Residue frames as a rotation matrix with the C-alpha (Angstrom) as fourth column:
MET 1
-0.643 0.733 -0.221 3.66
-0.250 -0.474 -0.844 0.69
-0.723 -0.488 0.489 22.26
ALA 2
-0.151 0.630 -0.762 2.25
-0.984 -0.019 0.179 -0.22
0.099 0.776 0.623 18.84
GLY 3
-0.712 -0.069 -0.698 2.56
-0.167 0.983 0.074 -3.77
0.682 0.169 -0.712 19.63
PHE 4
-0.925 0.349 -0.153 0.51
0.245 0.238 -0.940 -3.30
-0.292 -0.906 -0.306 22.70
ILE 5
-0.323 0.805 -0.497 -2.29
-0.718 -0.551 -0.426 -1.43
-0.616 0.219 0.756 20.88
LYS 6
-0.446 0.093 -0.890 -2.20
-0.729 0.539 0.421 -4.10
0.519 0.837 -0.172 18.21
ALA 7
-0.884 -0.077 -0.461 -2.60
0.151 0.887 -0.437 -6.76
0.442 -0.456 -0.772 20.85
LEU 8
-0.806 0.557 -0.201 -5.31
-0.015 -0.358 -0.934 -4.78
-0.592 -0.750 0.297 22.57
ILE 9
-0.112 0.780 -0.616 -7.38
-0.918 -0.318 -0.236 -4.71
-0.380 0.539 0.751 19.45
LEU 10
-0.264 -0.039 -0.964 -6.61
-0.759 0.625 0.183 -8.05
0.595 0.780 -0.194 17.90
ILE 11
-0.982 -0.110 -0.157 -7.01
0.018 0.764 -0.644 -10.36
0.191 -0.635 -0.748 21.06
PRO 12
-0.453 0.884 0.120 -10.71
-0.230 0.014 -0.973 -9.33
-0.862 -0.468 0.197 21.63
VAL 13
0.163 0.432 -0.887 -11.49
-0.975 -0.067 -0.211 -9.52
-0.151 0.900 0.410 17.83
GLY 14
-0.565 -0.404 -0.719 -9.95
-0.552 0.833 -0.034 -12.99
0.613 0.378 -0.694 17.74
PHE 15
-0.926 0.339 0.169 -11.92
0.000 0.447 -0.895 -14.07
-0.378 -0.828 -0.414 20.85
VAL 16
-0.043 0.941 -0.336 -15.18
-0.628 -0.287 -0.724 -12.86
-0.777 0.180 0.603 19.19
ILE 17
0.003 0.097 -0.995 -14.33
-0.972 0.233 0.020 -14.75
0.234 0.968 0.095 15.98
ILE 18
-0.917 -0.262 -0.301 -13.58
-0.166 0.936 -0.309 -17.95
0.363 -0.233 -0.902 17.89
LEU 19
-0.660 0.738 0.139 -16.92
-0.126 0.074 -0.989 -17.55
-0.740 -0.671 0.044 19.81
LEU 20
0.115 0.701 -0.704 -18.78
-0.909 -0.211 -0.358 -16.96
-0.400 0.682 0.613 16.45
ALA 21
-0.376 -0.245 -0.894 -17.18
-0.718 0.687 0.114 -20.15
0.586 0.684 -0.434 14.95
ILE 22
-0.999 0.048 -0.006 -18.12
0.039 0.715 -0.698 -22.25
-0.029 -0.697 -0.716 18.10
ALA 23
-0.430 0.903 0.012 -21.71
-0.215 -0.089 -0.973 -21.00
-0.877 -0.421 0.232 18.24
ASN 24
0.440 0.635 -0.635 -22.31
-0.755 -0.120 -0.644 -21.39
-0.485 0.763 0.427 14.36
ARG 25
-0.639 -0.742 0.201 -21.05
-0.524 0.612 0.592 -24.84
-0.562 0.273 -0.780 13.62
ALA 26
0.101 0.759 0.643 -24.34
0.301 0.593 -0.747 -26.03
-0.948 0.269 -0.168 11.84
PRO 27
-0.798 -0.420 0.432 -23.99
0.515 -0.102 0.851 -26.19
-0.313 0.902 0.298 8.11
ILE 28
0.186 0.824 -0.535 -26.04
-0.058 -0.534 -0.844 -23.76
-0.981 0.188 -0.051 6.07
THR 29
0.073 -0.074 0.995 -26.71
0.905 0.424 -0.035 -23.94
-0.419 0.903 0.098 2.32
VAL 30
-0.231 -0.234 -0.944 -25.35
-0.244 -0.926 0.289 -21.04
-0.942 0.297 0.157 0.17
SER 31
0.323 0.426 0.845 -27.11
0.691 0.504 -0.519 -20.96
-0.647 0.751 -0.131 -3.13
PHE 32
-0.605 -0.580 -0.546 -25.64
0.001 -0.686 0.728 -19.33
-0.796 0.440 0.415 -6.31
ASP 33
-0.789 0.445 0.423 -28.79
0.547 0.198 0.813 -20.00
0.278 0.874 -0.400 -8.36
PRO 34
-0.933 0.318 -0.170 -31.16
-0.219 -0.874 -0.434 -17.01
-0.287 -0.367 0.885 -8.34
PHE 35
-0.492 0.757 -0.431 -33.98
-0.751 -0.118 0.650 -18.76
0.441 0.643 0.626 -10.20
SER 36
0.219 0.591 -0.777 -34.57
-0.080 0.804 0.589 -21.83
0.973 -0.066 0.223 -8.31
ALA 37
-0.126 -0.270 0.955 -34.70
-0.920 -0.329 -0.215 -21.29
0.372 -0.905 -0.207 -4.47
SER 38
0.700 0.463 0.544 -36.15
-0.662 0.707 0.249 -24.91
-0.270 -0.534 0.801 -3.64
ASP 39
0.705 -0.442 0.555 -33.73
0.460 0.880 0.116 -26.95
-0.540 0.173 0.824 -5.74
PRO 40
0.602 -0.566 -0.563 -30.61
-0.637 -0.766 0.089 -24.72
-0.481 0.305 -0.822 -6.68
LEU 41
0.919 -0.356 -0.170 -28.29
0.113 0.650 -0.752 -26.08
0.379 0.671 0.637 -9.41
MET 42
-0.115 -0.986 0.116 -25.21
0.260 -0.143 -0.955 -24.29
0.959 -0.080 0.273 -7.79
ALA 43
0.680 0.311 0.664 -25.18
-0.538 -0.404 0.740 -24.56
0.498 -0.860 -0.107 -3.94
ILE 44
-0.338 -0.850 -0.404 -22.73
-0.038 0.441 -0.897 -25.37
0.941 -0.287 -0.181 -1.29
SER 45
0.772 0.635 -0.035 -23.32
-0.026 0.087 0.996 -26.47
0.635 -0.768 0.084 2.19
ALA 46
-0.359 -0.928 -0.100 -20.65
0.394 -0.054 -0.917 -25.20
0.846 -0.369 0.385 4.82
PRO 47
-0.044 0.233 -0.971 -20.65
0.988 -0.133 -0.077 -24.00
-0.147 -0.963 -0.225 8.49
LEU 48
0.880 0.435 0.190 -21.70
0.454 -0.888 -0.070 -20.38
0.138 0.147 -0.979 8.85
TRP 49
0.558 -0.742 -0.372 -18.20
-0.058 -0.483 0.874 -19.34
-0.828 -0.466 -0.313 10.22
LEU 50
-0.219 -0.721 0.658 -16.51
0.564 0.457 0.688 -20.87
-0.796 0.522 0.307 7.27
VAL 51
0.282 0.469 0.837 -18.78
0.939 -0.315 -0.139 -18.89
0.198 0.825 -0.529 4.75
LEU 52
0.988 0.082 -0.134 -18.20
0.115 -0.959 0.259 -15.63
-0.107 -0.271 -0.957 6.68
PHE 53
0.229 -0.972 -0.042 -14.32
0.011 -0.041 0.999 -16.31
-0.973 -0.230 0.001 6.68
ILE 54
-0.327 -0.364 0.872 -14.28
0.855 0.280 0.437 -17.03
-0.403 0.888 0.219 3.10
ALA 55
0.595 0.517 0.615 -16.48
0.722 -0.681 -0.125 -13.82
0.354 0.518 -0.779 2.25
LEU 56
0.874 -0.336 -0.351 -14.20
-0.038 -0.767 0.640 -11.75
-0.484 -0.546 -0.683 4.52
THR 57
-0.102 -0.933 0.346 -10.99
0.405 0.279 0.871 -13.25
-0.909 0.229 0.349 2.72
VAL 58
-0.150 0.171 0.974 -12.44
0.989 0.043 0.145 -12.51
-0.017 0.984 -0.176 -0.75
GLY 59
0.897 0.418 0.141 -13.50
0.414 -0.908 0.058 -8.93
0.152 0.007 -0.988 0.30
VAL 60
0.512 -0.803 -0.306 -9.94
-0.112 -0.415 0.903 -8.23
-0.852 -0.428 -0.302 1.60
MET 61
-0.438 -0.666 0.604 -8.36
0.594 0.290 0.750 -9.53
-0.675 0.688 0.269 -1.67
ILE 62
0.258 0.470 0.844 -10.68
0.923 -0.378 -0.072 -7.50
0.286 0.798 -0.531 -3.87
GLY 63
0.971 0.096 -0.217 -10.01
0.174 -0.910 0.375 -4.37
-0.162 -0.403 -0.901 -1.77
GLY 64
0.234 -0.957 -0.171 -6.32
0.079 -0.156 0.985 -4.95
-0.969 -0.244 0.039 -1.91
VAL 65
-0.263 -0.352 0.898 -6.36
0.905 0.233 0.357 -5.41
-0.335 0.906 0.257 -5.65
ALA 66
0.625 0.576 0.527 -8.41
0.710 -0.699 -0.078 -2.24
0.324 0.423 -0.846 -6.11
ALA 67
0.854 -0.379 -0.357 -6.07
-0.030 -0.720 0.694 -0.24
-0.520 -0.581 -0.626 -3.91
TRP 68
-0.187 -0.951 0.248 -3.08
0.350 0.171 0.921 -1.54
-0.918 0.259 0.301 -5.84
LEU 69
-0.104 0.131 0.986 -4.67
0.991 -0.068 0.113 -0.63
0.082 0.989 -0.123 -9.16
VAL 70
0.887 0.446 0.123 -5.63
0.432 -0.893 0.125 2.97
0.165 -0.058 -0.985 -7.90
GLN 71
0.700 -0.661 -0.269 -2.06
-0.178 -0.527 0.831 3.53
-0.691 -0.534 -0.487 -6.61
GLY 72
0.401 -0.545 0.736 -0.41
0.821 0.570 -0.025 2.58
-0.406 0.615 0.676 -9.83
LYS 73
0.654 -0.114 0.748 -0.07
0.377 -0.808 -0.453 6.25
0.656 0.579 -0.485 -10.99
HIS 74
0.860 -0.371 0.349 1.77
-0.509 -0.599 0.618 6.98
-0.020 -0.710 -0.704 -7.70
ARG 75
0.539 -0.670 0.511 4.13
0.198 0.690 0.697 4.18
-0.819 -0.274 0.504 -8.14
LYS 76
0.491 -0.259 0.832 4.86
0.852 -0.057 -0.521 5.29
0.182 0.964 0.192 -11.72
LEU 77
0.763 -0.184 0.619 5.58
-0.220 -0.975 -0.019 8.89
0.608 -0.121 -0.785 -10.44
GLU 78
0.774 -0.536 0.337 7.79
-0.324 0.121 0.938 7.44
-0.544 -0.835 -0.080 -7.61
ARG 79
0.400 -0.673 0.622 9.95
0.718 0.652 0.242 5.47
-0.569 0.350 0.744 -10.15
GLN 80
0.551 -0.173 0.816 10.17
0.612 -0.581 -0.537 8.62
0.567 0.796 -0.214 -12.35
TYR 81
0.836 -0.231 0.498 11.29
-0.453 -0.803 0.387 10.78
0.310 -0.550 -0.776 -9.37
LYS 82
0.744 -0.575 0.340 13.80
0.015 0.523 0.852 8.08
-0.668 -0.629 0.397 -8.36
ARG 83
0.408 -0.482 0.775 15.38
0.912 0.246 -0.327 8.05
-0.033 0.841 0.541 -11.85
GLU 84
0.628 -0.156 0.763 15.58
0.136 -0.943 -0.305 11.86
0.766 0.295 -0.571 -11.83
CYS 85
0.861 -0.354 0.365 17.03
-0.468 -0.274 0.840 11.92
-0.198 -0.894 -0.401 -8.26
ASP 86
0.536 -0.725 0.433 19.67
0.494 0.685 0.535 9.26
-0.685 -0.073 0.725 -9.18
SER 87
0.392 -0.384 0.836 20.62
0.827 -0.252 -0.503 11.32
0.404 0.888 0.219 -12.41
LEU 88
0.648 -0.233 0.725 21.06
-0.255 -0.963 -0.082 14.51
0.718 -0.132 -0.684 -10.33
ARG 89
0.824 -0.499 0.268 22.95
-0.172 0.231 0.958 12.71
-0.540 -0.835 0.105 -7.60
LYS 90
0.390 -0.745 0.541 25.40
0.846 0.522 0.109 11.45
-0.363 0.415 0.834 -10.34
GLU 91
0.446 -0.158 0.881 25.62
0.475 -0.793 -0.383 15.08
0.759 0.589 -0.278 -11.80
VAL 92
0.880 -0.173 0.442 26.36
-0.454 -0.576 0.680 16.46
0.137 -0.799 -0.586 -8.33
GLU 93
0.674 -0.670 0.310 29.00
0.217 0.581 0.784 13.78
-0.706 -0.461 0.537 -7.69
SER 94
0.319 -0.623 0.714 30.71
0.937 0.095 -0.335 14.51
0.141 0.776 0.615 -11.16
ALA 95
0.629 -0.104 0.771 30.67
0.071 -0.979 -0.191 18.18
0.775 0.175 -0.608 -10.32
ARG 96
0.881 -0.333 0.336 32.31
-0.405 -0.166 0.899 17.60
-0.244 -0.928 -0.281 -6.97
GLU 97
0.480 -0.715 0.509 35.03
0.698 0.663 0.273 15.21
-0.532 0.224 0.816 -8.63
SER 98
0.324 -0.373 0.869 35.73
0.810 -0.365 -0.459 17.89
0.489 0.853 0.184 -11.17
SER 99
0.778 -0.071 0.624 35.94
-0.297 -0.917 0.265 20.69
0.554 -0.392 -0.735 -8.57
ARG 100
0.815 -0.522 0.252 38.41
-0.064 0.352 0.934 18.51
-0.576 -0.777 0.254 -6.55
ALA 101
0.288 -0.738 0.610 40.55
0.879 0.457 0.137 17.95
-0.380 0.497 0.780 -9.52
ASN 102
-0.479 -0.346 0.806 40.59
0.603 -0.798 0.016 21.66
0.638 0.494 0.591 -10.62
PRO 103
-0.186 0.375 -0.908 39.88
0.939 -0.204 -0.276 23.72
-0.289 -0.904 -0.315 -7.48
GLY 104
-0.672 -0.088 -0.735 40.02
0.102 -0.994 0.025 27.09
-0.733 -0.058 0.678 -9.23
ALA 105
-0.882 0.360 0.304 37.32
0.355 0.086 0.931 26.21
0.309 0.929 -0.203 -11.84
LEU 106
0.128 0.975 -0.180 34.31
0.829 -0.006 0.559 26.95
0.544 -0.220 -0.810 -9.60
THR 107
-0.766 -0.427 -0.481 35.07
0.629 -0.656 -0.418 30.57
-0.137 -0.622 0.771 -8.46
ALA 108
0.226 0.840 -0.493 32.60
0.652 -0.506 -0.565 33.46
-0.724 -0.194 -0.662 -7.94
PRO 109
0.355 -0.165 0.920 32.40
0.866 -0.313 -0.390 35.90
0.352 0.935 0.032 -10.76
GLN 110
-0.629 -0.668 -0.398 34.43
0.762 -0.630 -0.148 39.12
-0.152 -0.396 0.905 -10.38
GLY 111
-0.621 0.343 0.705 32.83
0.244 -0.770 0.589 42.55
0.745 0.538 0.394 -10.32
GLY 112
-0.809 0.315 0.497 31.15
-0.576 -0.595 -0.561 42.60
0.119 -0.740 0.662 -6.94
ASN 113
-0.665 0.636 0.391 27.74
0.089 0.588 -0.804 41.53
-0.742 -0.500 -0.447 -5.60
ALA 114
-0.842 0.429 0.328 25.12
0.392 0.069 0.917 40.70
0.371 0.901 -0.226 -8.34
ILE 115
0.177 0.958 -0.226 22.33
0.944 -0.100 0.314 41.90
0.278 -0.269 -0.922 -6.02
THR 116
-0.860 -0.384 0.336 22.06
0.322 -0.919 -0.228 45.71
0.396 -0.088 0.914 -5.85
ALA 117
-0.388 0.705 -0.593 19.88
0.712 -0.180 -0.679 47.74
-0.586 -0.686 -0.432 -3.58
ARG 118
-0.400 0.480 0.781 17.19
0.662 -0.438 0.608 49.85
0.633 0.761 -0.143 -5.28
SER 119
-0.835 0.141 -0.532 15.94
0.349 -0.611 -0.711 53.20
-0.425 -0.779 0.461 -3.79
């Protein structure tokens, strides 16, 4: 079902991107010089679809890096919890092994129920 929904969204988006690329094949000039609009020192000439594709790719990469940096504390906590879980698992396994070796070692304390009713 997820594959169908994914295809239902991606096929029209891909179709629109292809139409955009076909309709905007003429080269445009992208200037990186804010001081000279008529004769820029740093400028490139490329089709509009290519400029949009590059801008989208750079934006996705910047967003991915930003999300990765923000989630760093969560990854650190996950590693800490995993180490603690592994340590506790080893402790439980060693307790099980010792109880198998000496079955009478882990018995309930004598003297009745530890929980008493209060009136």
